[in-house]
NULO-496182 format. One record per atom (N, C-alpha, C, CB): residue in one letter; x negated, y, z. Coordinates in steps of 0.1 Angstrom, whole numbers, plus 5000, padded with zeros to 4 digits. Glycine has a CB too. Example, Ala and Ser with C-alpha at 12.3 -4.5 7.8 and 13.67 -1.06 7.14 Angstrom:
% NULO-496182
A486849435078 A487749555078 A486849675078 A488749555090 S487249785071 S486349895071 S487150005079 S485949945057 
% end
This chain:
% NULO-496182
M049912311894 M051112371900 M052412311895 M051112531897 D053312261904 D054512201900 D055412301892 D055212141912 Q055912251881 Q056912331874 Q058112251870 Q056212391861 I059212311868 I060412241864 I060512251848 I061712311870 V060612141842 V060612141827 V061912171821 V060112001822 A061912261811 A063212301805 A063512211793 A063012441800 E064612131794 E065012041783 E066512061780 E064711901787 S067412101790 S068812111787 S069112221778 S069512131801 P070412221772 P070812331763 P070612471770 P072212311759 E071012471783 E070912601790 E069512641791 E071612591804 A068612541795 A067212571796 A066512611783 A066512461803 R066912541772 R066312581759 R066712721755 R066812481748 E068012761758 E068512891756 E067712991764 E070012911759 A067412951777 A066613041786 A065213071780 A066512971800 M064612971774 M063312991769 M063313091757 M062712861764 A064513101750 A064613191739 A065113331743 A065513131729 G065713341754 G066313471758 G066413491773 G067713491752 R067213581777 R067413611791 R068413521797 R067713761793 S068213391798 S069113301804 S068213201812 S069913221793 G068813101817 G068113001825 G068612981838 G066613051826 H067812981848 H068312951862 H067713051872 H067912801866 I068413071882 I068013161893 I068013081906 I069013281894 L067013091913 L066913031927 L067013141937 L065512951929 T067913131946 T067913241957 T067413181970 T069413281959 L066713271977 L066013231990 L066413322001 L064513221988 N066713272012 N067013352024 N066113282035 N068513352028 A064913342037 A063913272046 A064113322060 A062513292041 G064213232070 G064213272084 G062913212091 G065413222091 S062913222104 S061713182111 S061513032110 S061813222126 S062512952110 S062412812110 S063312742100 S062712752124 S063712822090 S064612762080 S064512842067 S066012752085 I064912782056 I065112862044 I066512812038 I063912832034 K067412912036 K068612882028 K068312902013 K069812972033 F068812822005 F068612841991 F069812801983 F067412741986 A069812851970 A070912811961 A070312821947 A072112911963 L070912741938 L070512741924 L071712771915 L069912601920 F071512871906 F072512911897 F072012911883 F072913061901 V072912881874 V072612891860 V073113021855 V073212771852 I072313091847 I072813221841 I073613201829 I071513311838 G074813261829 G075713241818 G076413371815 G076813141821 K077213371804 K077813501800 K078813551810 K078513481787 G079413461818 G080313511828 G079713541842 G081413411830 G078313541842 G077613561854 G077013431859 G078513621865 P076213441870 P075613321875 P076613211880 P074713351887 G076413091875 G077212981879 G076512891889 G077712901867 E077112861900 E076512781911 E076312641907 E077212801924 L075212581910 L074912441908 L074712371921 L073712421899 M074112441931 M073712371943 M073412481953 M072512281941 R073612451966 R073112531977 R072812441989 R074112641981 G071912491997 G071512422009 G070512492018 G071012282005 Q069912422026 Q068912472035 Q067912372040 Q069512552047 V066712422043 V065712332050 V065512392064 V064312332042 E065912312074 E065712352088 E064512272094 E067012322096 G064112332105 G063012252112 G061612272107 G063312112112 L061312402102 L060012422097 L059012412109 L059912572091 G057912352107 G056912322117 G057112202125 G056912442127 A058212122121 A058512002128 A059111902117 A059512022140 E059911812122 E060611722112 E061711802106 E061211592120 P061711812093 P062711892086 P064011822084 P062211942072 R065011902083 R066411852079 R066811932066 R067411872091 L066911852056 L067311912043 L068811882040 L066411852031 T069511982037 T070911962033 T071112042020 T071912022044 A071911982011 A072212041998 A073411981993 A071012011988 V074312071988 V075612021983 V075912091969 V076712061993 A076612021961 A077112071949 A078412151952 A077511951938 P078812231942 P080012311944 P081312231949 P080412391932 D081312101945 D082512021949 D082311961963 D082711911940 G081112001970 G080911951983 G080111821984 G082111931990 S079811761973 S079111631973 S077711651977 S079211561959 D077111551984 D075811561989 D074811541978 D075611452001 L073711621978 L072711611968 L071311581974 L072611731960 A071211591987 A069911581994 A069511441996 A069911662007 G070511352000 G070111222003 G069111212014 G069611141991 D068111122013 D067111102023 D065811162018 D066910952026 L065811262010 L064611322004 L063611372014 L064911431994 A064111422026 A063211482036 A062811382046 A064011592043 D063211252045 D062911152055 D061311132056 D063511022053 G060811142068 G059411122070 G058511242066 G059011002062 E059111352062 E058311472058 E058011552070 E059111552048 T056911622069 T056511722079 T056411852071 T055211692087 V057211952075 V057212082068 V056612182077 V058712122063 A055412222075 A054712312084 A055112452083 A053212292082 D055412502070 D055612642068 D056612662056 D054312712066 H056712792052 H057612822041 H057112762028 H057812972040 A055812752026 A055312692014 A055612552013 A053712712013 D055512472024 D055912332024 D057412322021 D055612272037 A058212412027 A059712402025 A060012422010 A060412512033 L059312522004 L059512541989 L059112421981 L058712661985 G058112351986 G057712231979 G058812121980 G056412171985 L059412111991 L060512021993 L061712061984 L060912012008 I062012191984 I063112231976 I062812211961 I063412381978 L061612221957 L061212201943 L061412051939 L059712241941 R061011961948 R061211821946 R062711791944 R060611731957 L063511851953 L065011831952 L065511881938 L065711911963 L065012001933 L065412051920 L065011951909 L064812181918 R063811901910 R063311811900 R064211681899 R061911771902 V064611631911 V065411511912 V066811541906 V065511461926 C067411651911 C068911671908 C069111741895 C069511751919 F068111831891 F068311911879 F066911911871 F068712061882 P066611791866 P065211781860 P065111871847 P065011641856 D066211921841 D066112001829 D066112151832 D067211971820 A066212191845 A066312331849 A065012401847 A066912341863 T065112531845 T063912621845 T064312741853 T063512661830 V063512761864 V063712881872 V063013001866 V063212851887 R063813091861 R063313211855 R063113331864 R064113251843 A063913321875 A063813431885 A064213381899 A064813551881 V063513431909 V063813401923 V064313521930 V062513341930 G065513521935 G066113631942 G065913611957 G067513651939 H065413711964 H065113701978 H066013801986 H063613731981 R066513751997 R067113842007 R066013902015 R068113762016 V065914032015 V064914102024 V065814192033 V063914182015 V065614182045 V066514252055 V066314402054 V066314202069 H065114452054 H064914592055 H064214652043 H064014622068 G064914752037 G064314822025 G063914962028 G065314822014 G064115002041 G063615142045 G064315252037 G062115152043 V063615362036 V064115482029 V064015462014 V063415602033 D063015392009 D062615401995 D063415301987 D061215371994 F063915191993 F064515081984 F066015081986 F063914941988 A066715141977 A068215151978 A068915061968 A068615301976 E068114981961 E068714891952 E067714771950 E069114961938 P068114661944 P067214551941 P066014601933 P067914431935 V064914531935 V063614571928 V062814451926 V062914671937 R062114451914 R061114351912 R059914361921 R060614361897 L059414251926 L058414251936 L057014241929 L058614131946 D056114321934 D054714311930 D053914341943 D054314411918 E052614351941 E051814361953 E052014491960 E050314351949 T052314601953 T052514731959 T053814731967 T052614841948 V054914671961 V056214671968 V056114581980 V057314611958 V055414461979 V055314371991 V054514442002 V054614251987 A053514521999 A052714592009 A053614692016 A051514662003 A054514762008 A055414862014 A056414792023 A056214942003 L056914672019 L057814602028 L057214552040 L058514492020 E055914512039 E055214472051 E055114582062 E053814422048 G055114702057 G055014822066 G056314842074 G054814942059 L057414772070 L058714782076 L058914662087 L059814772066 V057914582088 V058114462098 V058514512112 V056814392098 P057914622117 P058314662131 P059814702132 P057514782135 L060414732121 L061914762121 L062814642121 L062214862110 A062214532117 A063014402116 A062114282119 A063714382102 P061614282132 P060614182135 P061114032135 P060114212149 L062414012136 L063013882136 L063113832122 L064313872143 H063213922112 H063613882099 H062513912088 H064813952095 Q062014032088 Q061114072077 Q059913982075 Q060714222079 P059213942085 P058013862083 P058313732076 P057313832096 H059513672079 H059913542073 H060413562059 H060913472082 N061113672057 N061513712043 N060313722034 N062313842043 L059213782039 L058013802031 L057213672030 L057213912037 A057313592040 A056613462039 A057313382027 A056713382052 G058613392026 G059313322015 G058913382002 G060813342017 V058713512001 V058313571989 V056913521984 V058213721990 R056013511994 R054613461991 R054713321986 R053713482003 A055513241993 A055513101990 A056113081976 A056313022000 A057213151973 A057813141960 A056913191949 A059113221960 T056113291951 T055213341941 T054213241937 T054513471946 L053713161947 L052813051944 L053512941937 L052213001957 R054712901941 R055312791935 R055912821922 R056412741945 F056312941919 F056912981907 F056213101901 F058513011908 P054913081897 P054113201893 P054613271880 P052713151890 D055413201872 D055913271860 D057313331861 D055913171848 A057913311873 A059313361875 A059213501880 A060013271885 A060213581876 A060413711882 A060813701897 A061413801874 Q060113771906 Q060513771920 Q061213901923 Q059213751929 I062413891928 I063314011929 I063814011944 I064514001919 A063614131950 A064114151964 A065514221964 A063114241972 C066414171972 C067714231974 C067814261989 C068814131969 F068114391992 F068014442005 F069314452013 F067414582004 D069314412025 D070414422034 D070814562038 D070214342047 T069814652036 T070114792040 T070614872028 T068814852045 A070514822016 A070714912004 A072214952003 A070414831991 F073114872007 F074614902005 F074915022014 F075414792010 H074115052024 H074515162034 H073815292030 H074115112048 R073015302020 R072315422017 R073315532012 R071315402006 S074615502011 S075615602007 S076115682019 S076715541999 H075615642031 H076115712043 H076015862043 H075415662056 P077015942047 P076716082049 P075716112060 P078116152052 W075016222059 W073916252068 W074316242082 W073416392065 V075516282086 V075916282100 V076016132105 V077216352102 N076316042097 N076315902101 N075015822099 N077415832093 D074015902095 D072715842091 D071615882101 D072415882077 T071915982109 T070816042117 T071016022132 T070716192114 F069916042139 F070016052154 F069816192158 F068915952160 A070216222170 A070016362175 A068616382181 A071116402186 L067616352173 L066216372176 L065716482168 L065416242173 P064516532171 P063916642162 P063916592147 P062516672167 R064216682139 R064516652125 R063316582118 R064816772117 A062116612123 A060916552117 A060916402117 A059616602124 F061516342128 F061616202129 F062516142118 F062216162143 Y063616212115 Y064516162104 Y063716162091 Y065716262103 E062916272089 E062216272076 E061116162075 E061516412075 E060616122087 E059716002087 E060415872085 E059016012101 G061715872086 G062415742084 G063115682096 G061515642078 I063115752107 I063815712119 I065215752117 I063215762132 R066115662113 R067515692109 R068315562110 R067615762095 R069615582108 R070515462108 R070515402094 R071915502112 Y070015272094 Y070015202081 Y071215112078 Y068715122080 G071715042089 G072714952087 G072214822080 G073815012078 F072814712084 F072414582078 F073614502074 F071514502089 H073314372071 H074414282065 H074914342052 H075514262075 G074214422045 G074714492033 G075014402022 G073714592029 L074314292020 L074614192009 L076014132012 L073514092008 S076214102024 S077514042028 S078614142026 S077614002043 Y078414272030 Y079514372028 Y079714402013 Y079114502035 E078714402006 E078814431991 E079614311985 E077414441985 Y079314191988 Y080014081982 Y081514091986 Y079413941987 L081814111999 L083214122004 L083914231998 L083214132019 T083214341995 T083914461988 T084314421974 T083014581988 E083414341967 E083714301954 E084914201954 E082514231947 E084914111964 E086014011965 E087314081968 E085613911976 M087314181977 M088514251980 M089014331967 M088314351991 T088114381959 T088514451947 T089214351938 T087214511940 R088714221938 R089414121929 R090714071935 R088414001927 R090714051948 R091913991954 R093014091958 R091513911967 A092514211963 A093514311968 A093014451964 A093614301984 P093014481951 P092414611947 P092914731953 P092614621932 H094214731957 H094814851963 H094114881977 H096314841965 H093914771985 H093314781998 H091814811996 H093514662006 A091114751986 A089714771984 A089414921981 A089214681974 A090414981974 A090215121970 A090515221981 A091015151958 G090915171992 G091315252004 G090315252015 G092615212009 R090815232027 R090015242039 R089915102046 R090615352049 M088715042045 M088514912051 M087514912062 M088014812040 V087714832072 V086714792082 V086414642080 V087114832096 V085214612077 V084814472075 V084014432087 V084014452062 A084314312093 A083714262105 A082914142101 A084714232116 H081614152100 H080714032098 H080313982111 H079414082089 L080913872116 L080713822129 L080113692129 L082113822137 G078913682133 G078113552134 G077113562145 G077513512121 N076013492144 N074913502153 N074413642153 N073813402150 G074413702141 G074213852140 G075513902137 G073213882128 A075914022142 A077214072141 A077214222139 A078114042153 S078114272130 S078214412128 S079514442122 S077014472120 L079914572122 L081014622115 L080614732104 L082114682124 C081414742094 C081114842083 C082414912080 C080414772071 A082315042080 A083515122075 A083215152061 A083615262084 I084215122052 I084115132038 I085315212033 I084014992031 R085015312025 R086015392019 R085715402004 R086115532025 D086715371995 D086615381981 D085415291976 D086315521976 G085215181983 G084215081979 G082815121984 G084215071965 R082615221992 R081315271996 R081215272011 R081015411990 S080015232016 S079715222030 S079715372035 S078515152033 V080415392046 V080515522052 V079815522066 V081915572054 G079915412073 G079315392086 G079115252089 G080115472096 S078115222098 S077915082103 S077615082117 S076715022094 T077914972124 T077514972139 T076014952141 T078314862145 M075414892131 M073914872132 M073215002128 M073414752124 G072015022134 G071315142131 G069915132126 G071315222144 F069015182134 F067615182130 F067015042128 F066715262140 T067514952137 T067114812136 T068414732137 T066114772148 A068214602136 A069414502137 A069714472152 A069114382130 L069214562161 L069614542175 L070914612179 L068414592184 D071214722172 D072214812176 D073614762174 D072014952169 G074614832180 G076014802178 G076614692186 G076214762163 L077114592180 L077814482187 L076814392194 L078714402177 P077314332205 P076514222211 P076414102201 P077014172224 M075414032201 M075213922191 M074813792198 M074213952180 G074413692191 G074113562197 G073013582208 G073613462187 T071913642205 T070813662214 T070413812215 T069613582211 R071013902207 R070614042207 R071614122215 R070514092193 C071114232221 C071914302231 C073014392225 C071014382240 G072814442213 G073714542208 G073514682214 G075214502210 Q074514762214 Q074414902219 Q073814902234 Q075714972219 L072814992236 L072114992249 L071715132252 L070914892249 D071915182263 D071415312268 D069915312267 D071915352282 P069315402259 P067815392258 P067115412272 P067315502249 G067815472281 G067315482295 G067015352301 G068215562303 V067715252297 V067515112302 V066115072298 V068515012297 V065715092286 V064415062281 V063315132289 V064215082266 L063515262291 L062615342299 L062415292313 L063015492299 Y063515252319 Y063515192332 Y062715062333 Y065015172338 L063014972323 L062314842322 L060814862321 L062814762310 M060414972314 M059015002312 M058415062325 M058815092300 G059115162330 G058515242341 G058615172355 G059115372342 E059815112357 E060115062371 E059814912372 E061515092374 K060114842361 K059914692361 K058614652355 K061114622353 G057914742349 G056614712344 G056614612332 G055814652354 L057714602324 L057714522313 L056914572301 L059114492309 S056214492294 S055414532283 S056314542270 S054214432280 H055714602260 H056414612247 H056914472242 H055514672236 D056014372243 D056314242238 D057414172247 D055114152238 E057414202260 E058414142269 E059714202267 E057914162284 I059814332264 I061014402261 I061614352248 I060814562261 T060714342238 T061114292225 T061814152226 T059914282215 A061114062234 A061713932236 A063013932243 A060713842243 L063114022253 L064314042261 L065514082252 L064114132272 L065314192244 L066414252237 L066814162225 L066014392233 Y065814102218 Y066114022206 Y066513882209 Y064914032197 K065913822219 K066013672220 K066713622233 K064713612219 E066813712243 E067313662256 E068613732260 E066313682267 S069213812252 S070313892256 S071613842248 S070114042253 G072513932246 G073713902238 G074513792245 G073313852225 L075213712238 L076013602243 L075213512252 L076713522232 R074013482248 R073213392256 R072913452270 R071913352249 G072413572270 G072113642282 G073313662291 G071413772280 L074413702286 L075613732294 L076213602300 L076713792285 S076213492292 S076813362297 S075813282305 S077313282285 G074513302302 G073513212308 G073713062303 G073613212323 L074413052293 L074812912288 L074412892274 L076312892289 S074812972264 S074512952250 S074813072242 S075412832245 H074213082230 H074413192221 H075613152211 H073213222213 D076013022212 D077012972202 D078412992207 D076712822200 M079213062199 M080513092203 M081412972205 M081213182192 R081112862197 R081912742199 R081712682212 R081512642188 V080412682218 V080212632231 V080812722241 V078612632233 L080812852240 L081412942250 L082912922250 L081013082247 E083512912238 E085012902238 E085412772244 E085512922224 G084612672244 G084912542249 G084612522264 G084312432241 S084012622270 S083512612284 S084512672293 S082212682285 D084612612305 D085412672316 D084612762326 D086012552325 D083312782323 D082412862331 D082913012330 D081012852326 P083213072342 P083613212341 P082713302334 P083813262356 A081413282335 A080413362328 A080513352313 A079013322332 A080913232308 A081213212294 A082413292289 A081413062290 R083413292297 R084613372294 R084313522294 R085813342304 Q083513562303 Q083213702304 Q082313742292 Q082413732317 A081413662287 A080613692276 A081513702263 A079613582273 V082513622262 V083413632250 V084313752252 V084313502249 A084713782264 A085513902266 A084714032262 A086013912280 Y083514032266 Y082614152263 Y082414162248 Y081214142270 F082214052241 F082014052227 F083314112220 F081813912222 V084414062224 V085714102218 V085914252221 V086914022224 T085714292233 T085914432237 T085114532229 T085714452252 R083814492227 R082914582219 R083414592205 R081514532220 I083914482199 I084414482186 I085614572185 I084714342181 K086514562194 K087714642194 K087414792195 K088714602205 R086414822204 R086014962205 R085415012192 R085014972217 E084614932186 E083914982173 E084914982161 E082714892170 I085914902161 I086914912151 I087615052151 I088014802152 G087915092163 G088515222165 G087615332160 G088815252179 A086315322163 A085315422159 A085115422144 A083915402166 M085115302138 M084915292123 M086215352116 M084715152119 A087315322122 A088615372116 A088615532116 A089815322123 A088015582127 A088015732128 A087115792117 A087515772142 L086015722114 L085115772104 L085715782090 L083815682103 I086715692087 I087215692074 I088715742074 I087215552068 G089115792085 G090415862085 G091615762085 G090615952074 G091415652092 G092515552093 G092115422088 G093715602085 L093115332086 L092715192082 L093815132074 L092515102095 D093415072062 D094315002053 D094114852054 D094215052039 A092914812057 A092614672057 A091414642067 A092114622043 L091614532074 L090614482083 L090214342078 L091114472098 V088914322076 V088414192070 V087514122080 V087714222056 F087814002083 F087013912091 F086113822083 F087813832102 S084813812086 S083913722079 S082813682088 S083413782066 G081913602082 G080813542091 G081313422098 G080313652100 G080313342104 G080713222110 G081813232121 G079513162116 I081713332129 I082713352140 I084013412134 I082213442151 G083813512125 G085013572119 G085813482111 G084513692110 E085113382104 E085913292095 E086513172103 E084913232085 H085913132114 H086213002120 H086813022134 H085012922121 S086713132141 S087213142154 S088613222154 S086213212164 A089713142154 A091013202155 A091213282168 A092113102153 G090513222179 G090613282192 G090013422192 G090013202202 V088813442187 V088213572187 V089013662178 V086713562182 R089413622166 R090213702157 R091513752164 R090513632144 G092113662170 G093413692177 G093213802188 G094013572183 Q092213782196 Q091913882206 Q091514022200 Q090913832216 V090714012190 V090214142184 V091414212178 V089114112174 A092214142170 A093314212162 A094514242171 A093714122151 S094614202183 S095714242192 S095514372198 S095914132203 G096614442200 G096614572207 G096314692197 G095614572217 F096414672184 F096214782175 F097514822168 F095214732164 D098614812176 D099914862171 D099815012167 D101014842182 W099015092175 W098915232172 W098215262158 W098015302183 L097515162153 L097015172139 L097915112129 L095615102139 G099015052133 G099914992124 G099514852120 G100015072111 L098814782129 L098314642127 L099214552135 L096814622131 D099814462127 D100714362134 D100214222130 D102214382129 L099614152139 L099014022137 L100113912137 L097913992147 D100013822127 D100813702126 D100013592133 D101213672111 H100413552145 H099613452152 H099613312146 H100113442167 E100713272140 E100713142133 E099813142121 E102213112129 R099813252113 R098913252102 R097413252107 R099213382093 N097213322117 N095813332123 N095413192127 N095713432135 M096213122134 M095812992139 M095612892128 M096812932149 A096412912117 A096312822105 A095112862096 A097512832097 G094412972099 G093313012091 G093713062077 G092312902090 A094813132076 A095313182063 A094413292058 A096713232064 E094413322046 E093613432040 E094113572045 E093613432025 V095413582046 V096013702052 V096713662065 V097113772042 I096313722076 I096813682089 I097613792096 I095613652098 S097913902089 S098814002094 S100213962089 S098414142089 T101214022096 T102614002092 T102914082079 T103614042103 D104014042073 D104414112061 D104814262063 D105614042054 R105214292076 R105614432079 R104414512084 R106714432089 S103214452085 S102014522090 S101514622080 S100914422094 R101314742085 R100814852076 R099314822073 R101014992082 V098614772082 V097214732080 V097214582077 V096314762093 R096614552065 R096514412061 R095214352066 R096614402045 V095314232072 V094214172079 V093814042071 V094514132094 F092614032066 F092113932058 F091013842065 F091513982044 V091013722061 V089913632065 V089213582052 V090313512075 L088013622050 L087313582037 L085913532040 L087313712028 P085613422034 P084213382035 P083213472027 P084013232030 T082113502033 T081113582026 T080213492018 T080313672036 D079413542009 D078513462001 D077313551997 D079213401988 E076313562006 E075213642003 E074313581992 E074313652015 E074313451990 E073513391980 E074113431966 E073613231981 R075413431965 R076013461952 R075713611949 R077513441952 M075713701959 M075413841957 M074013861952 M075713921970 I073113781959 I071713791955 I071513741940 I070813701964 A072213631937 A072113581923 A072613681913 A072913451921 R073713751916 R074313851907 R073313971905 R075613911912 H072714021916 H071714121915 H070514081907 H071314171929 T070013961910 T068913901903 T069113891888 T068413771909 A070313841884 A070613821870 A070613961863 A071913751868 R071214061870 R071314191863 R069914251861 R072114281872 L069114241872 L067714301871 L066814221861 L067114311885 F066914091862 F066114001853 F066514031839 F066213861857 G067814041836 G068314051823 G067914191817 G069714041822 S067614291825 S067314421820 S065814441818 S067814531829 G065014341823 G063614351822 G062914311809 G063014271833 
% end
């Protein structure tokens, strides 16, 4: 079994105590994002991050140091990466080349769904993994691949602690009225409830806001995680109060290929009148809808914003309108709004979407500074705006590393 040899001062310290290195993994269907951190007194320090794309075909390996310098080189040239285990092997070779003295003492995994029982990070064992496999129907696009990453890492790093960090955990503080559906109560007790997702992103951004703007972080925030997956979170006093996502990651905002909010009667109609099967409906709602389905062109916001096709403009307009509608709903849950935070690939990089979303909220006291927005400033509201509007990059890998370090250090 390949192992990373410990020779550096940090690694020697790790062998003697609760120090060393943390590898974080975020496994998808055809890719694995990863990052390497060294455990230190001030918290995990980043050494590298990257991803392996193209599982099952010719892989593309990217990896950069914190200063942006390339670390991957041509390491993946000529490789065939069939699955997550092969991808972990490629990552391991990269670690040996770039950090030959490192020792991975713990692997932190992003796991999308923690269900009712997992409200905080947890060490993984066979019992926990079996419980998480039971949640696959609730997150079919994500959970199977997250667990495939867990199995591959357990084989590659048999002596390392394997720790799961859940996207649903941050939302377990929801009040009951924001957590339930108006179904017979027995279904709620069985676990059919609003879970919310993107929790690792929201938790990181809440911590960042506490550091950068503590007054606003202690008040009423709506955070918009806008990317291929998209959702909003209402946060008051640093705790999640409500989320646009619900039982699964289908609900709420339209996304790259997911439909977002949908009258359940549509599903009944598709079954009864159109004769669609469970698998066909699943594929339709998860993979063929959202921006891709509305535009008939692409799920990528950059493509849609650059297109003159009327259907592309309509898809963007629908995306924006649903975000604006849900911002109003989230603000109602927390009794007003002190800060609006944009993040995620679209939230960070699309000034056009931000500008459309943040316009027309004079009634909330939000005054957008269009020049700051186009320049991509951290604060894009005017100085006289009562609601402060921020643009902040999220960092799920760093949040996973922080949780992993805390849990590993207490074990």
